[in-house]
N, C-alpha and C positions, 0 to 999 in steps of 0.2 A: 504494500500500500504506500503510495507516494505521499511525501510530507507536504503540508499546505505551504504555499509560497508566502513569505512574510513581507510586510511593508518595509521599505527602506526608511531611513530616518527622514529624508526629504518628503517622501510620499505621505508619511504619517503627519508631518508638519502641515502639508497642504490640506489634507483631509480634515484634521482637527482644527486648524486655524480657520479654514473656510467655514466649517460647520459652526464653530463658536461665534463667528461674526454673524452668520445667518440667524443663529439661535437668539442672539441679543435682540435683533430686530423682531423676531417672531414672538419673543416673550412680551415685548411691548404691544404687539398686535393682539395676542391672546388675552392679555390683561383686561382689555376693553370688551371682549366678546360677551361675557356674562352680565355686563353692566350697561351697555350702550343703549339698548332698546328702551328700557324704562327711563333712563336719563334723558334721551333725546325726545321722548314723547312729551316731556314737560316743558320743552323750549318753545318760545313764541314762534308761531307759524307751523308748528308740527301737526302732521296728519299721519295716520297709520301708513299711508302710501309713501310719504316722504321719509318716514322713519325706515321703512323697508328699503327704499332707494338708497338712503345714506349707508345702510349696512352693506348693500351690494355694490356700492360705488367703487370701493377698493378693488374688488374683483374685476369690475368693468374696465378700469384703466390699466390694471395689470394685464388683462388679455390684449388690450390694444397695443401696449408698449413692449411686450415680450419680444416680438420679432425685431422692431427697430433697435432695441437695446442689445439683442443678440448679434445683429449685424454690426452695430457700433463696437461690440467686443471683438469681432473678427477683424474689423478695420483698424481700431485704435488701441486694442488691448483690453484684457479682462479687468485690469486694475482700475482703469478709468471708469468703467461701468459700475464696478462695485462701490467705489467711493462716491460717485455721483448719485447712485441709487440711495445710499444711506443718507446723504445730505438732503435729498428731495423728500425722503420719508420723514426725516426730522422736521423739515419745514411743514409738511402736511400735519404732523402730529401737533406742532406748535399752533397751527391755525385752529385745529379742533379744540385745543386746550383753552384758547382765548375766545371761543365762540359763545355768542349769546342768543343766536337764532339757529333754527334748523338749516337754513340756507348756508350759513357759514360752516356748519358741521359738514354739510354735503360737499362744499368746496374743499375743505380740509381732507376729507376722505378720498376725493378724486385726486388730490395732489399726492397723498400717501401712495396710491396705487401706481402713479407714474414711475416711482422708483422700482422698476421691474428688473430685479437682478437674479431671479431664480435660474433663468436659462444660462446666464453667465457663470453662475456658481457650478452648475452641472458641467458646463464645458471646461471650467477651470480644474475640477477634479478629474475629468477625462484627460485633460492635457498633462496633469501632474502625476498620473498613476499608470501602471502597466495593466494590460488586459487581465492578467492572472489575479490581480487584487482589486480591480475596479469595482466589482459588485460589492465586495466588503466595504470599500470606501463609501459607496452610496448608502449602504446599510448603516455605517457609522454616522453619516450625516442624518439619516432618518432617526437613529437612536437619540442623537443630540436634540433633534427637533421634537421628538416625543417627550423628552424631559422638559423642553421649553414650553410645550403645550401644558403640561401639568403645573409647572411653575407659574405660568401666566394665569391660569384659573385659580391658583391659590393666592398669588400676590395681589391680583386685581381687586378683589373684595376687601382685602386688608388695607390697601392704600386708599381705596374709596371711602371706607368707613371712618378713616382718620382725617383725610384731607379733601375728599370730594372727588367726583369723577373727572373733572378737568385736570386734576393732579395726575391721574392715570395716564392721560395723553401727554402731559408734561414729562412724566417719567419715560414714556415711549420715545420722545424726542431726545432725551438725555442718553438713553440706551443706544439709539442709532448713532449719535455722535461718538460715544465710547467705542462703537463698532468700527468706526473709521480708524481710531487710534490702534485698536486691537489688530485690525487687518494689516496696518503698516508694520506692526511689531512681529506678528506671528507668521505672516506670509510675505517675506521680502521679495524684491523685484526679481532676483535670480531664480525664484521658483515659479514665476509667472511667464511662461514662454510666449513669444510673438513670432510671426512669420513674415518673411519678405519674399513674395513671389514663389512660394512653395519651397523655399530652402529650409534647412534645418533651423530650429528656433534660435534666435539671437535676442537675448533679453534687451529690452529698451527700444527695439526697433518697431516700426508700425507694421500691422498685419496686411494681408492681401485678401481681397474679396471680389467676387465677380457675380453678376446676375446669372450668367450661364452656369456657374458652379452651383449656385443656390437653387436654380431651377431644376437641376438634375436631381435634387433631393426629392422633388415631388414625383419622380418616376420610380423611386425605390419602394418596392412593395413592402419590404420589411419595416421601413420607417413609417409607412402608412398604417401598418398593423399596430405599431407602437403608439402612434398618435391616436388611433381609434381606441386603443386600450386605455390610455390615460384619460381620454374624454369620458368613456363609460365609467371608469373607476371614480372619478371625481363627481360625475353626475350622481352616481349611486351614493357616495358617502355624504354629499350635501343633502340629497333628498332624504336619506336615512335620518339625519339629524334635524330635519324639519318635523319628521313624524315621531321619533322616539320620545322627545320630551312630552308630547301629548299622551303617549302610551303610559309613561311613568306617572304623569299627573292623574290619569284616569285610575291608576292603581293606588293613588293616595300617597305617592312617594314625595316628601317635601324636598325643596331645592337643596337644603343644607345636608340632605342624606344622599344626594346623587353621586357623590364621590365614592360611596360604598359599592356602587354598581360599576362606575366608570374605571375606578382604580384597578381592580383585577382584570377587567377587559383590556385596558391599555397595557397592563403588565404582560398578559398573554400575547398581545400583538407585538410587543418588543421582542419577546422570546422567539416568536414566529419569524420576525424579520431577520434576526441573527442566524437562525437555523437555515432559513431559505437562502440567505446570501452565501452561506458556507457551501450549500449544495450547488447553487447556480454558478459558482466560480468555475465549475466544469461546464463548458458551453453546451455539451450534449444533454445535460440535465435541465437546462433553463426552461425548455418548453414543458417538461413534466411539472416543474414547480409552478409555472404559470397556469397550467390546466388544473392542478390541485387547488390553487388559490381561487380559481373561478368556481369550482365545485363548492368550496367552503362559503364563498360570498353568496352564491345563489341559494345555498341551503339555509344560511342565516336569514336571508330576506324572506324565504318561504316560511320558516319557523316563526318569524316575527309577524308575518301576515296572518298565519293560521292559528297561532297559539299565544297571542299577546294578552290574554286575560289573566295571566299570573306573572308576578315579578320574576320567579326563577326561569320561566320560559322566555321572557324578554331578555334576561341576562344571557341565557344560552344562545339565542338567536343573534344578539349583538356580539357575543364573543366569537361565534363562528364567522360572522362577517368581518370583524376586525382582524382576526387571525389570517383570513384569506387576503384581505386588503394589504396587510402589512407584509405578506409574503411576496405580493406581486409588485407593488409600487417601486421599491428600489431596484428591482431587476429590470423593469422597463427603462428606468433612467440609465442604468449601466449598459444595457443593450444599445441604447441610443448612441452612446459614445463609441461603441464597437462598430456600429454600422456607418459611422461618419468619419471623415478625415479632419485634421486639425483646422484646415482653412475654412470649413463650413460648419464646424461643430457648434459654434455659438448661434448661427442662424438656425440650424436644425433644432437645437435646444429651445430657441425662441419660439419656433412653430409648436414644438411639443408643449411648452408651458402656456402658450396662447390657447391651444386646444384644451389644456387642463382647466384653465380658469373659465373658458367658455362652457365646458362641461359642468362645472360647479354652478354657474349661473342657470343653465338649462335644467339641471337636476333639481335645484331648489324651486324653480318656477313650476316644473312639472309636478313636483310633490304638492305644492300649494294648490295647484289647479285640480288635482285628483283627490285631495284630502276630503272634500265634502261627500265623495262617493263612499267613504268608509276608510278606516285606518289602514286596512290591508291593501287597498287599491294602488296607491303609489308604490308600495313595496313590491307588489307583484309586477308592476310595469318596469321597475328598475331591474328586477330579476331577469325579465325577458331580454332586456338590453345586454346584460352581462353574458347570458347564455349565447346570444347572437354573436358577441365578440369572440366567444370560444371557438366558433367555426372558422373565424378569420385567422386563428393561430396556425392553421395549416399553411398559410402563406409566409410564415416567418422562417427566414433562412437560418442555418446553423452558422454562427460567426466563426466557428473553428474551420470553416471551409475557405476563409479568406487566406490569401497567400501574398507574400512580398517577393517581387521579382526584380532582379538587378539587370538593367539594360545598359548597353554601351552608350557612354555620353561623349564619345570622341567628337571633337569639332564644335561642341556646344559653346555658345557665348551667352553672356547675361541677357542680351537683347533677344537672341533666338530662344533661350529658355523661357522667357516671359511668354512668348507665343505658344511654344510647345506645351508648357504647363497648363495654360488655359484650355488647350485642345484635349489634353489628357483628362483633367478633372471634370470636363464637361461630359465625358462618357459616363453613362449610367452605371457601368460596372467597375469604375475606378473610384476609390475612396480618397487617396492622396498620392501625390508624386513629389519626391524630394530630389534635389541635386545640388552639389557644390563642386567648385572647380577642382578637376583632377579625380573626381569620384564618379562611379556609375550612377545612372538614374534609378532610383528605387521607387517602385510602384506597388501600392497595395490594391488588390483587385479581386474580383470573383472570377476564378479561372474557367468556370463553366459558361461564363457570359462573354469573356474576352480572353483570347489566348495570348501567350507571349509574342507569337509571330505578329498578331494584329497590333499589339502595343508597339512593337519595333517599327511597324509600318507607319503608325501615327507619329512616332518619334522622328522618323526619317523625313516626314513632310514638313520641311522648314521653309 
């Protein structure tokens, strides 16, 4: 039995540093979630609709700006995007903290969402880790975010009870600014690679990006399967948490006792995430883990829809769902980085996260629309969507089939390489192409879709 590949010191620093910075921002976000609706409903101009729009406004602008910020990361570097996103989030939090009307709150929430750095962080971990440890890197980020979720729900009510809800948003702004300092300290420039026309990373240099390369992502069936998966997952989890609070209230569970149900469920999810990541580090097992996660999520939704009249049944259904969800989500993010080259990874992650936030918006809307038909109606509809995605898994390629081929680079110049590189990465079967003076051209590609001979022909057309 082979030993598990260990993180290098730099890989661990990238993963933990990036995760810690993201967690600081998410703690600030989660601190407000259990408090915002009741607080915002008491502001001048508030209506139930505007309160709901204010809650969803963050996700709306997140979805809009994921792709532009992903492209910006590919062009100008991940560091610029991370720092800019944290500063924008701090500004939005400060606007909400100073708000005295529902419209000011809405503006602040929209500004918060503009700081869309999730796609850049996924790309950054992909850049800074090897294939063999990348899934565990994503799982570590998920573990840290899970802890931030719990901390946010614990700290938010404590801060609010002592200083008021505006202080919660003020604390969010401070945490985001601390995140900037932490990122500078934990993730130095040498660990954040950049590209110049497809050459090997040189820290501090601007990246390269082309519409042709980005457009090729839309023809990759594996990426489309991953995008559909993250859409369905976040539609399901958002819709679920529209319904579950009503189920628990129907059973007479007071708000102060909700942690007794959520804590063990989240604990089981974290264990599931770690175990699934260990299994999926072997590419051939990734599809099995995804399929098992789908079964658990769908089973959890069906249990909740059919047996929600007792608290133990609700806990069981919720546990099944969360265990399945936690197994799938980090694997989707890790596979995304395996199916993309460095030059378009930020753009691909931007699309991935845009779809994720769009799914969350649609899932919540769908659950609210179907809820009058009965508590189980939205849950069953979400289960159908998850099962539908399971059939799409057949289109997912095995990332272990990717190969790196060295091609002769004799006679290449900087000017010629710029043209050849664009031609290579525009091919739907080529993930990335690297070259430096005096070295062969290294191309990562799907060998069943483009042969070495075909690549050499593309290379010779100068």
